[in-house]
C-alpha positions in Angstrom: -67.5 66.6 137.0 -68.1 68.4 140.3 -70.3 65.6 141.6 -67.6 63.0 140.9 -65.0 65.2 142.7 -67.2 65.6 145.7 -67.9 61.8 145.8 -64.2 61.0 145.5 -63.3 63.5 148.2 -65.8 62.1 150.7 -64.7 58.5 150.3 -61.0 59.3 150.3 -61.2 61.5 153.4 -63.3 59.1 155.4 -60.9 56.2 154.7 -57.7 58.1 155.2 -58.6 60.0 158.4 -57.9 57.8 161.4 -61.3 56.4 162.7 -60.1 55.4 166.1 -63.0 55.6 168.5 -64.1 54.3 171.9 -67.2 52.3 172.6 -70.2 54.2 173.7 -73.2 51.8 173.1 -70.9 48.8 173.5 -68.6 49.1 170.5 -71.1 51.2 168.5 -71.2 55.0 168.4 -74.3 56.8 169.7 -75.5 57.8 166.2 -74.5 58.5 162.6 -73.9 62.0 161.5 -73.8 65.4 163.2 -77.6 66.1 162.8 -78.5 62.7 164.3 -76.0 63.0 167.1 -77.6 66.4 168.1 -80.8 64.3 168.7 -78.9 61.6 170.8 -78.7 59.4 167.7 -82.3 59.5 166.7 -82.5 59.0 162.9 -84.3 55.8 161.8 -87.4 57.7 160.7 -85.7 60.9 159.7 -84.1 62.0 156.3 -82.1 65.1 156.6 -78.6 64.5 155.2 -76.7 62.1 152.9 -75.3 60.5 156.1 -78.9 59.5 157.0 -78.4 56.3 154.9 -76.2 55.0 157.8 -79.3 55.1 160.0 -81.8 53.9 157.4 -81.1 53.3 153.6 -84.7 54.2 152.9 -84.0 57.8 153.9 -81.7 58.5 150.9 -84.3 59.0 148.2 -86.0 61.6 150.5 -82.9 63.9 150.8 -82.5 64.7 147.1 -79.2 65.6 145.5 -77.0 66.2 148.4 -73.4 66.2 149.7 -72.3 66.1 153.4 -69.0 65.9 155.2 -68.2 66.2 158.9 -65.8 65.4 161.7 -66.4 64.4 165.3 -63.9 64.9 168.1 -64.4 62.1 170.7 -62.8 62.3 174.1 -63.4 59.3 176.5 -62.1 59.1 180.1 -61.6 55.5 181.1 -60.3 54.2 184.5 -59.4 50.7 185.8 -58.8 49.6 189.4 -57.5 46.2 190.6 -57.6 45.7 194.4 -57.4 42.9 196.9 -54.9 40.8 195.0 -52.6 38.6 197.2 -49.7 40.0 195.2 -49.6 43.8 195.9 -47.8 44.4 192.6 -50.9 43.3 190.8 -53.1 45.9 192.4 -53.6 48.9 190.2 -55.5 52.2 189.9 -55.0 54.5 186.8 -56.6 55.8 183.7 -56.2 54.3 180.2 -56.1 57.7 178.6 -52.6 57.7 177.0 -54.4 57.9 173.6 -57.0 60.5 172.6 -58.9 62.5 171.8 -60.0 60.7 168.6 -61.2 62.1 165.3 -64.1 60.3 163.5 -65.2 61.3 160.0 -68.6 61.2 158.3 -69.4 61.7 154.7 -72.2 61.1 152.2 -73.3 61.7 148.6 -76.7 61.2 147.1 -77.9 61.5 143.5 -81.5 61.3 142.2 -81.6 58.9 139.2 -85.3 59.9 138.8 -88.0 61.5 140.8 -88.5 58.3 142.8 -85.1 56.6 142.8 -81.7 57.6 144.1 -78.2 56.1 144.4 -75.8 57.2 147.1 -72.8 56.5 149.1 -72.3 57.0 152.9 -69.1 56.5 154.8 -69.1 56.6 158.6 -66.7 55.7 161.4 -68.8 53.0 163.1 -67.0 52.9 166.5 -64.4 50.7 168.1 -62.4 50.4 171.3 -59.2 52.0 172.7 -57.3 51.8 176.0 -53.7 52.5 176.8 -52.6 52.0 180.4 -49.2 52.5 182.1 -47.7 49.5 184.0 -50.7 47.2 184.0 -48.8 44.4 185.7 -51.6 41.8 185.7 -51.5 41.9 181.9 -47.8 42.6 181.3 -45.3 40.7 183.4 -42.5 43.2 182.5 -44.2 45.9 184.7 -44.4 43.5 187.7 -40.8 42.2 187.5 -38.4 43.4 190.1 -36.4 46.2 188.5 -38.7 46.0 185.5 -39.1 48.9 183.1 -42.2 51.0 182.6 -44.6 49.5 179.9 -48.0 50.2 178.5 -50.9 47.8 177.8 -53.9 48.3 175.7 -55.9 47.6 172.5 -57.0 49.7 169.6 -59.8 48.9 167.3 -60.8 51.2 164.3 -63.8 50.7 162.1 -65.3 52.3 159.1 -68.5 51.4 157.1 -68.8 52.2 153.4 -72.5 52.0 152.3 -73.4 52.1 148.6 -77.2 52.5 148.7 -80.1 52.2 146.3 -83.3 53.9 147.5 -86.8 53.9 146.0 -90.1 55.8 146.6 -92.8 53.2 146.2 -95.5 55.9 146.3 -95.9 59.4 147.8 -95.8 58.0 151.4 -93.5 55.0 151.4 -89.8 54.5 150.6 -87.5 51.5 150.8 -83.7 51.2 150.5 -80.9 48.6 150.5 -77.2 49.1 151.2 -74.2 46.8 150.8 -72.3 47.2 154.1 -68.5 47.2 153.3 -66.6 47.3 156.5 -62.9 47.9 157.1 -61.3 47.6 160.5 -57.8 47.7 162.1 -56.8 46.1 165.4 -53.7 46.0 167.6 -52.9 44.8 171.1 -49.8 45.3 173.1 -48.4 44.8 176.6 -50.3 41.5 177.2 -47.2 39.4 177.7 -48.8 37.4 180.6 -51.1 35.8 178.0 -48.3 34.8 175.6 -48.3 31.4 177.3 -49.3 28.0 175.9 -51.3 27.4 179.1 -53.6 30.4 178.2 -53.5 30.7 174.5 -53.9 28.3 171.6 -51.5 30.4 169.6 -49.2 32.2 172.1 -47.1 33.7 169.3 -50.1 35.7 168.1 -51.4 37.4 171.2 -49.7 40.8 171.7 -47.3 43.2 170.2 -47.8 42.2 166.6 -48.5 45.7 165.3 -51.6 46.7 163.3 -53.6 44.0 161.5 -56.6 44.8 159.3 -59.6 43.0 157.9 -62.5 43.6 155.4 -66.0 42.3 155.6 -69.5 42.5 154.0 -73.1 42.6 155.1 -76.4 44.1 154.1 -78.7 46.9 155.4 -82.4 47.0 154.6 -84.8 49.8 155.5 -88.3 51.3 155.1 -89.8 54.6 155.9 -93.6 55.4 155.8 -95.6 58.6 156.3 -98.9 58.6 158.1 -101.5 61.1 159.6 -101.3 63.5 156.7 -97.4 63.3 156.8 -97.2 64.3 160.4 -95.9 60.9 161.5 -93.1 59.0 159.9 -92.2 55.4 160.9 -88.9 53.8 160.0 -87.6 50.3 160.3 -84.0 49.2 159.6 -82.1 45.9 159.7 -78.3 45.6 159.6 -77.0 42.1 159.2 -73.9 40.9 161.0 -70.9 41.9 159.0 -68.7 38.9 158.4 -65.1 40.1 158.7 -61.8 38.5 157.8 -59.8 37.1 160.7 -57.1 39.1 162.4 -54.4 36.4 161.8 -51.8 38.4 163.8 -54.1 38.1 166.9 -55.3 34.5 166.3 -54.1 33.6 169.9 -56.0 36.4 171.5 -59.5 36.8 169.9 -61.9 33.8 169.9 -62.3 31.8 166.7 -58.7 32.4 165.7 -58.9 36.1 165.5 -62.4 36.6 164.2 -64.0 39.9 165.2 -67.3 40.4 163.3 -69.5 43.5 163.5 -72.7 42.4 165.3 -76.2 42.3 163.8 -78.4 45.2 164.9 -81.8 46.5 164.0 -84.3 49.1 165.1 -87.6 51.0 164.7 -88.0 54.8 164.8 -90.8 57.4 165.0 -90.7 61.0 164.0 -93.7 63.2 164.8 -94.3 66.8 163.7 -95.9 68.1 166.8 -96.1 71.6 165.2 -94.9 73.2 162.1 -91.7 74.0 164.0 -91.3 71.1 166.5 -90.2 67.6 165.5 -90.1 64.8 168.1 -88.3 61.5 167.5 -87.9 58.2 169.2 -85.7 55.2 168.2 -85.2 51.8 169.7 -82.1 49.9 168.6 -81.2 46.3 169.4 -77.5 45.2 169.2 -76.8 41.5 169.4 -73.3 41.2 170.8 -73.8 37.6 171.8 -73.8 36.6 168.2 -70.0 37.4 167.9 -67.9 34.9 170.0 -64.9 37.2 170.5 -67.3 39.8 172.0 -70.0 37.6 173.6 -68.0 34.7 175.0 -67.5 34.9 178.8 -64.2 34.9 180.5 -63.2 31.3 181.3 -62.6 30.9 185.0 -59.1 29.6 185.0 -59.5 28.4 188.6 -57.8 25.1 188.0 -54.2 25.2 189.3 -53.0 21.6 189.1 -56.5 20.4 188.2 -58.7 20.0 185.2 -61.9 22.0 185.2 -64.5 22.1 182.4 -64.5 25.9 182.4 -60.8 26.4 182.8 -58.8 28.7 180.5 -56.0 26.2 180.6 -58.1 23.4 179.0 -57.6 23.0 175.2 -60.7 24.3 173.5 -61.2 27.0 176.2 -57.9 28.8 175.6 -57.6 32.3 174.1 -58.0 32.0 170.3 -60.2 28.9 170.5 -63.8 28.9 169.3 -64.8 28.7 173.0 -62.0 31.0 174.1 -62.6 33.9 176.5 -64.1 37.0 175.0 -65.3 40.2 176.6 -68.5 38.6 177.9 -70.9 41.3 176.6 -74.6 41.0 176.8 -77.0 42.1 174.0 -78.1 45.7 174.3 -81.3 47.6 173.8 -80.8 51.3 173.3 -83.6 53.9 173.7 -83.2 57.3 172.1 -85.4 60.4 172.4 -84.7 63.5 170.4 -86.3 66.8 169.4 -85.6 69.6 167.0 -87.1 73.1 166.8 -87.0 75.4 163.8 -86.2 78.7 165.4 -86.4 80.6 162.1 -85.6 80.1 158.5 -81.9 79.9 159.1 -81.6 78.2 162.6 -82.7 74.8 163.7 -82.0 73.7 167.3 -81.7 70.1 168.6 -81.5 68.1 171.8 -81.7 64.5 172.9 -81.2 61.8 175.5 -80.5 58.1 175.2 -80.3 55.2 177.6 -79.2 51.6 177.6 -78.2 49.0 180.1 -74.5 48.6 179.6 -73.4 45.1 178.4 -70.8 44.1 181.0 -71.7 41.9 184.0 -69.9 42.3 187.3 -68.0 39.0 186.8 -66.7 40.1 183.4 -64.8 43.2 184.3 -61.3 41.8 184.2 -60.8 41.5 180.4 -63.0 44.6 180.0 -60.2 46.7 181.6 -59.1 46.7 177.9 -62.6 47.7 176.7 -64.6 49.4 179.5 -67.7 50.0 177.5 -70.0 50.7 180.5 -71.7 53.9 179.3 -75.5 54.0 179.7 -76.7 57.6 179.4 -76.0 60.3 176.8 -77.3 63.9 176.7 -76.9 66.0 173.5 -77.5 69.4 172.0 -77.1 70.5 168.4 -77.9 73.0 165.7 -78.0 73.7 162.0 -77.5 77.1 160.4 -78.6 77.6 156.8 -76.1 79.3 154.4 -76.7 80.7 150.9 -77.1 78.5 147.8 -78.5 75.5 149.6 -75.6 74.9 152.0 -75.6 74.6 155.8 -73.3 74.1 158.8 -74.3 71.8 161.7 -72.8 71.3 165.2 -73.4 69.0 168.1 -72.1 68.3 171.6 -72.6 65.1 173.6 -71.8 64.2 177.2 -72.0 60.5 178.3 -72.4 60.4 182.1 -69.8 58.5 184.2 -70.7 54.9 184.8 -68.8 52.4 187.0 -69.0 48.6 187.3 -67.5 47.1 190.4 -66.2 43.6 189.8 -67.5 40.6 191.7 -65.7 37.2 191.3 -64.2 39.0 188.3 -60.5 37.9 188.2 -59.7 34.2 187.6 -58.2 32.5 190.6 -54.9 31.6 188.9 -54.0 35.3 188.9 -54.1 35.4 192.7 -50.5 34.2 193.2 -47.4 36.1 194.3 -43.9 35.7 193.0 -43.3 32.5 195.0 -46.5 31.1 193.5 -48.3 31.3 196.9 -51.9 31.7 195.8 -54.7 33.4 197.5 -57.3 36.0 196.5 -57.1 37.4 193.0 -59.0 40.5 194.0 -61.5 42.4 191.9 -61.4 44.6 188.8 -63.5 47.8 188.7 -64.0 49.8 185.5 -65.3 53.3 184.9 -65.8 55.6 182.0 -67.3 59.0 180.9 -67.2 60.7 177.5 -67.5 64.0 175.7 -67.8 64.6 171.9 -68.1 67.5 169.6 -69.0 67.5 165.9 -69.2 69.8 162.9 -70.5 69.1 159.4 -71.1 70.9 156.1 -74.0 70.0 153.9 -75.1 71.1 150.4 -78.2 70.5 148.4 -77.2 70.9 144.8 
């Protein structure tokens, strides 16, 4: 009975607690779970909580009968600048921080069916995007109009993954696992009135201000962990398929492929080496294929075709917002490198630290739309700890700082936006985006 109650509590809390987040490795979070986040997201070759299944489903059979629940507080600082536009009202410099901080849950439950097989459930806030700007006139005509009223512009994406997992020990050294990835996401956009135009959108009635829309989707996750060198070295491999999501019908005129926003395919390899009886070193490499999702990977159509027809113009049918070839965020694929360590200070206290690096996915000519999603973070530094409590329970903490990164636009704003109120056209200027982040997390775990 108590196991059923714990399982129900973990699932219910993770779904009901708002999972709004901000991109940190693109639209993905740095890691899964408080322990992993204390190591800068290193976890593919490590099994230390019932949330480990989100890093590698093969880890679950190694953690035993266990329950975990935690919460992360995520605080991004995002800034946008538009300068050099022929229309001075279109120039802009402000933060998009009207929303935040954000609260991201984690939870997991694992039960051993036998000595070599387990069944479990992990629920994690995967990531997302959020910005909320005041008076962003180039996106919202109301804030540029003479005598207009203050308005806000932004987007909000919330994501959660629910991972029922089966894991099996093939022998004393090797385990495998498989999860069904059940994903739920919510999206809304507002203050984008300048794009509610049949010249720009294939469905101008479904671009902005439609409230919150949601979608469900499914994928698979497959993993393996193996022990070598007398159990001093563990190697892990994980593959997460693209999660095919339902379309956001209320935003079919904004997102490519009529509102389709899938969660990208990603995969990785990890190493965990016991340098001493007290010191564990870990290293993960993760690949995220944003180019496989058109609404994320499609480049911004140039739109430099006033009075003309151009093959790459946003005004040409087939290239408009919402079309299969419609403008997206123009993100490149990402490779993320994570290095972490943990040291067992004594029987009660384990200390952690880590650092991760990736080349951010936004090119200089793609910064305009990414004012709404300035996912330019490259470097994270983390610390963490776990303190053992009586009766097999423990408390874990972590802190993360993502260092400020800025991308200055170059040929970033389509020429059709370089016009004043009299439609005298000139330079559209450039869009610069910048972000830094902080996060704190706490989790409770219990081996029962």
